[in-house]
Each structure stands twice: as structure tokens, then as C-alpha cells.
LODRENDO-482015 format. One record per residue: residue in three letters; x, y, z of N, C-alpha, C in turn. Coordinates in steps of 0.2 Angstrom, whole numbers, plus 5000, padded with zeros to 4 digits. Last residue first. Layout:
BEGIN
ALAXYZXYZXYZ...
This chain:
BEGIN
GLN561154645624561254615630561854645633VAL559954715613560654715615560654685622ALA558654605607558854665611559654655612LYS557754555594558354535598558654595601LYS555954575596556554595593557154565598ALA554554555597555054495598555754515596THR553954675594553954645601554354585602ASN554154795585554454735585554454705592GLU552754895582553254885586553454805585LYS552354935565552154915571552754895575LEU551955065553552355015556552054995562THR551555125537551255105543551755055546ILE552155265528552055195529551755185536SER552155405516552155375523552055305523GLU552155425503552255485507552455455514LYS553155315492552555335496552755395501LEU553655305474553755315482553155345485VAL553855195462553355245465553455255472ALA555255165452554855145458554455205460ASP556155175442555455195441555055185447LYS557355125447557355195445556655225444PRO557155015461557255025454557155105452LEU558055035477557355035473557555045465LEU558954955488558954995482558354985478LYS558554945506558654915499558554965493GLY559255005521558755005516558954965510MET559455025539559654985533559054995528VAL560355095552559755105548559955075541ILE560955065568560955055561560355065558PHE562055095582561355105579561355105571ARG563054995592562955035586562155045585VAL564254955605563554965603563455005597ASP565454945610565254895606564554895603THR565855025620566155045614565854995608ARG564655105632564955045629565255065622ARG564155195641564655215637565055145635GLY562355145640562955165644563555175639TYR561555105630561655055635562255075639LYS561555215621560855195625561055155630TYR562555265614562655255621562055245625SER563155205598562555225602562755215609CYS563855255582563955225589563355245593THR563155205566563455255570563455225577SER562755185549563055155555563355205559LEU561755125536562055185539562155165546THR561855025522561855025529562155095532LEU560954955508561355015511561255015518ILE560954825496560754855502561254915504LYS560154755482560754785485560554825491ASP559454585479559454665480560154685482THR559654455478559854495472559754565473GLY559054405490559754395489560054435483THR557754525495558054455492558754465491VAL556654585505557254595503557554525501GLU555054675508555454605506556154625503VAL554354755520554854765515555154705513ASP553654815532553354765527553754775520TYR554554815547554454845540554154795536VAL554354825563554254775558554054815552PHE555554915573554954905570554954855565GLU556854895578556354915582555654915580SER557754745573557354805571556854825576ARG558254615574558454665579558054735578GLU557754555563557654525570557854565575LYS558354625553557654625554557454605561ALA559754595554559454665555558754665557GLY559654465550559954485557559754555559ASN559254465537558854435542559054455550VAL560354535531559654565531559254535537ILE561454445534561454515537560754545537ASN560954335527561154325534561154395538MET560954385514560354375518560454365525MET562354395512561954455512561254445516GLN562654255511562954295517562554365517ALA561854225500561754195506562054235512GLU562554295490561854315491561654285498THR564254335496563754295492563054315494ILE565254485496564854435499564354395495GLN566554505483565954525488565654465491ALA568254435484567554445481567054465486PRO569354415490569254485489568554495486SER569654285502569254305496569154375495THR570454275513570554225508570254245501LYS570254375523570854345522571054305516ARG568854415522569354465521570054435520ASP567754335512568254325517568754365517GLN566854415505566654345507567054325513LEU566654585511566954525507566754455509VAL565854645520565754665513566054615508GLN565054665535565454615531565354635524VAL564354735544564854775540565254725535TYR563654655553563354685547563754725542ASP563954545563564454575558564054605552PHE563754565579563354555573563654585567ASP564654615588564654545586564254525580THR564354745590564754735585564854655583THR562554755594563254755596563654735590THR561254865590561554805590562254815592TYR559654935586560254945590560554875590ALA558954975570559054935575559654955580VAL557854965557558155015561558354985568ALA557454905541557654895548557954955551PHE557154945528556854885530557054865537ILE556955085517557155065524556754995526GLU557355095501556855085505557055055512TRP558255225493558355155496557755155501ALA558555295477558155295483558255225486MET559855385468559555325470559155335476ASP560555445453560155465459559755405461ASP562055435446561455395447561155415454GLU563255485444562855485438562155445439ALA563855485457563955545452563555545446THR562555425468563255425465563255485460SER561555445482561655445475562455445474PHE560355405494561055405493561255395485TYR559055435504559255455497560055455497ILE557955325511558655355512558755375505TYR556255315517556755315512557355355514PRO555155345525555255275523555855265518HIS554555435536555155445532555455375530LYS553455415543553455475539554055485534GLN553855315552553355305547553255355542ALA554855375559555055325555554455315550PHE554155465567554655495562554755435557ASP553455375575553055425570553555455565LYS554455305582553955275577553655325572ASP556055345583555455365585554955345579ALA557255305578556955265584556255285586PHE557555395569557255335567556955285572ASN558255485576557555505574557155445572PHE559555445576559155425581558355445580LEU560255515566559955445564559455425569GLN560855615571560155625569559855565566SER562155585573561655585579560955595577PHE562855595561562355535562562055535569ARG562955775562563055705559562555655560GLU562455845578562655845571562755775568LYS560855835587561555855586561755845579ASP559555785590559655845586560355875586LYS559555665597559355665589559455725586ALA560655605609560155655607560155665599ASP561355505615561055485609560555545607ASP562155555625561455535627561055515621TYR563355595620563355535624562655515626ASN563555645603563255655610563255595613VAL563855625590564255675593564055685600ASN564155495580563655515585564055555590HIS564855505563564855505571564255525574GLY564655375551564655445553564655445561TYR564755265536564855285544564855355545ILE563955155526564155225527564155235534ILE564155015515564055045522564355115523THR563354905504563654965505563554995512SER563254755496563154785503563654845503ARG563454715484562854695487562654735493PHE564354855476564254785479563554775481LEU564054955462563954945469564054875470ASP563854985448564554975451564554955458ASP562555005446562854945443563554935446ARG562355135450562155085454562455015452THR563855235445563155215444562955155449ASN565155265447564755315445563955295445GLY565755175462565755195455565255245453MET566355055474566055115472566155135465ALA566454925485566554945478566155005477CYS567054935501566454935497566654955490GLU568154945510568054885506567554885501TYR567955065516568455065511568455005507ASP566355135519566855085521567355075515VAL566155305516565955235514566555185516PHE565755435527566155405523565955325522TYR565355595532565055535530565555495526SER566655665543566255665537565755595537GLY566955755559567155705553566655715547THR566855835570566255785568566355745562TRP568055905570567855855576567355805574SER568955925556568355935559568155885564TYR570155995545570055965552569355975554GLU569755955528569956005533569755975540LYS569355885517569955865520570255915525LEU568055925513568655955510569355945513GLU567255855522567255835515567755865510ASN568255845537567655855533567755835526LYS569055735548569055785543568455785539ARG569055625557569155695560569255745554MET568855515549568555515556568555585559TYR569455505537568955555538568555555544PHE570455395540570655465537570155515538ASP569955275543570255315548570255395546ASN569755175534569155205538569355255543ASN570555185518570555165525569955195528THR570655245506570855175507570855145514THR569055335505569755325504569955255505GLN567655425502567955365503568655365501VAL566155525506566855515504567055445505VAL564755625502565055565505565655545502ALA563955785506564355735502564655675506ALA562355795514563055815513563355765508ASN561255795525561255815518561955845516ILE560555785539560955735535560855755528GLU559655855547560255895544560755845540THR558055805542558555805546559155845543ASP557055805532556855835539557455815544PRO557755675522557255725523557155745530ILE559355635520558755605524558255665525GLN560655605509560155645511559555605515LEU562255605502561755575506561255625509TRP563155575487562855625491562355585495GLY564855525482564155525482563855585486ILE566255535483565955475478565155485478VAL567655625485566955625485566655575480ASP569055625482568755565487568055565487SER569355735476569155685472568955625476ASN568755895479569055835482568855775479LYS568355985470568756005475569055955479SER567555915462568055955459568555985464LYS566555875471567055825468567655865465ILE565755975472566155965477566755915475GLU565055975459565356035462565956015467ALA564555845458565155865453565455925456ILE563655845468564155795468564755825464LYS562755945463563055955470563755905470ASP562355875451562655945451563055955458LYS561655765456562255755452562655825452PHE560555745464561155775467561755775463GLU558855755466559355745462559955785464PRO557555655476557955715474558555705469ALA556155565471556855565473557255625471LYS554555625475555055615470555755615473VAL552955575479553555585482554055575476LYS551855545472551755595477552455615480PRO551655525454552055505461551955565466GLU550055545447550755565448551055545454GLU548755515449549155465446549855485446GLU548155625455548155565459548655515456LYS548255715444548755725450548755665454GLU547355665435548055665433548455675439LYS546155685443546355625441547155615439ASP546155825442546255795449546455725448LYS545955845429546555875432546755835438ASP544655795428545255765424545855785427LYS543955885436543955815438544555775434ASP544055995428544355995434544455925437LYS543355965417544055975416544355975422ASP542055955423542355895420543055905419LYS541956095425541956045431542255985429ASP541856155413542456165417542456115423THR541256015402541156075406541856095410LYS541555955386541655955393541556015396ASP541455955372540855965376540955965383LEU542655935367542456005367541856015370PRO542855795368543155835373542955915373ASN541455695366541855745363542155795368GLU541355525368541455585372541855645368PHE540455395364540855445361540855505365GLU539355315369540055305371540555355369GLU538255355361538255365368538955365371THR538555315348538455395350538555405357GLU538555185350539155215348539155285349LYS537255165354537755145359538455185356ASP535855255352536355225348536955225353PRO534555215363535055265361535555225357GLU532955135358533655135362534155185359LYS531355205358531955185354532555195359THR529955135365530555185366531155165362GLU528955045366529055075359529655125359ASP528755005378528954955373529154985367GLU528355125384528955095386529255045381PRO527555245373527455185377528155155378ALA528055415372527955345369527855295374THR527255565376527755515378527555445375ARG526155645373526755645369527355595371ASP524555625373525155605377525655595372GLY523655765364523755695366524455685370CYS523455885358523555885366523655815368ALA523355865344523855905347523955905354ALA522255785343522955755341523455795344MET521255865349521455805352522155775350SER521255965339521455975345521655915349PHE520855895327521455925327521755935334VAL519455865332519955815330520655835330MET518955995334519055945340519555895338ALA518956035321519356075326519456025332LEU517955955315518655955313519155985318ALA516856005322517055935323517755925321LEU516756135318516856115325517156045326PHE516456115304517056155306517256135314LEU515256055305515756015302516456045304CYS514456155311514556085315515156055312MET514456245301514756265308514956205311ALA513756185291514556205290514856215296LYS512556175297512956115295513656125294SER512256315297512256275304512656215303ALA512156345284512656375288512756335294ASN511056265281511656255277512256285281LEU510056325288510256255289510956245287LYS510056455282510256455289510456385291LYS509656425270510256455271510556445278LEU508356385273508856335270509556365271LEU507756505277507856445282508356395279ASN507756575266508156605272508256545276MET506856505259507456515257507956535262
């Protein structure tokens, strides 16, 4: 009897151990499913990105992306400045600025090109004069009022074309390639319209190049120059330019010319230095700098 009990106990023990091994193998088996049985992730779930799940690092990346998409250069606004000085002198028609120079002042216009030669923006005597628009140019409160070509004059107050003197003496900075590359724009605005002009030529020239032509014919036609006449000016400036600018100008564009005397070729009275730009759309994205190359085939002053 005791022997029978022992045998039954032994069988029970064996059965218990066998069951334990089965459960143990199931629990310790390979938990990774075969490659062909791996369930693909739900695509809709995978593509959905909950903004609440983003880490601080992800948010920083989003901010950096937004900064990259923002324009790096913004055109300045001058409406308040123009209004303030125009209240003191009705001849004020706009404001001119070139960054990193002292060219940052009101622009005037009257019925001739002599009055402001030795007067400042408040009609007070000044040996350095003012920045003034050619009297033949059409002016108004917005870009729509402008002729195809607008010319602004200013003095070069030094006989060696030093670029650190007053008024348009500072235009000679544009004869320096490094400066020109870092300053692709002129900012000339009217009373109700802030405008950026993209430079396409900086050149020394003689006055036989009639870049100041505004009317089709001063004697017979008071209408502004035609598209073809304007393109003659544009192409003439480009072929004389110190540098080759990758800027396309068409007959439907509007251009701005800054003009001053130059003494690079001695004390000649027929040499000028000019900087020309085309008007950009209001929503144009401005660049911090550009790349220029020397114009080795330029038409030089003779």
C-alpha cells in the first residue's frame, strides 16, 4: 500500500514537471515575429503628426525653418520722414538712402536743375547742395506716377573722388567690388510708396552718353521716352559698367539713376559717375549680397 502511494505520488510529480516545462518553453520562446508575418504600420497613423507630441528640439527646428523662409533684408520705410520735412518745404518729393553710407536724406525737385545746387532741403544756403530730381522727370506720391526714367543729382565735393566725403561723393563706394556686392539696392521712396531699386550698373561715363534723357524729344515731344529709348540707356550703362550684374531689365521696367561728377580722369567737366537700378515689385524678396565679376570688356572713358 505504501509502495502504491509512492508510485502514484511519483506519477503526479512527473506530470507536474512535464506541464511546467511546456509553460516554460512557451514563455521563453522567440518573441519576435518572422519578417513575413510582421504587420505593416498603419500609414494614416504614421503620417499624422500631433503637434502636442513635439519635443523642444522639434519646436526649435520649426522656428529655424520659419526664420529661413523670412526675407533676410527688408526695405526701409520713409513715409513719416518725408511727411515731416515736406511740411517745411513743399519741394520735397521723396527720400533716398543707401545703407552704410551717409546718403540718407530728403530729395527735392523744382522747375529747374539749378535752384538746389547750393541749397539744402530747407532752401538754406549749403555749398554741398541737395539731392534733387531732374526737373523733367514726372513725380508723384506713388511708383505709378513715375516716368520710365528718374534721375537724381548730387555733388561730388572732392577733386580726388574720395568716397568718404559728403553727398554723392559716397557713391564712389560702388567702384569697390566688395562694397558693391554687399549693397545690391538703392532705396528711394515717395510720399506714399516705399521702393527698392535693384542695381544693374555702376559706371564712369562722359556726357555724350545721354543717360539723362527723360523725354522723347525735348523740342518736339513732351512725352516720356519710349521703351526702345530706355533700353538704349540701359544697354549703354551696362556696357560701361565696372561690374557685370546679373539683373535683367526690360522696356517695361522703371529705372533710377544717381549721377555725380567725377575727377578720376582729371578735372574734366564732362565725366560722370552713375549708379543705376530698376524698380522692384513691392513683394520682392531682397538678398543680403550678390556675386559680381569685373567687366573686362567695358566701354571706358576716352
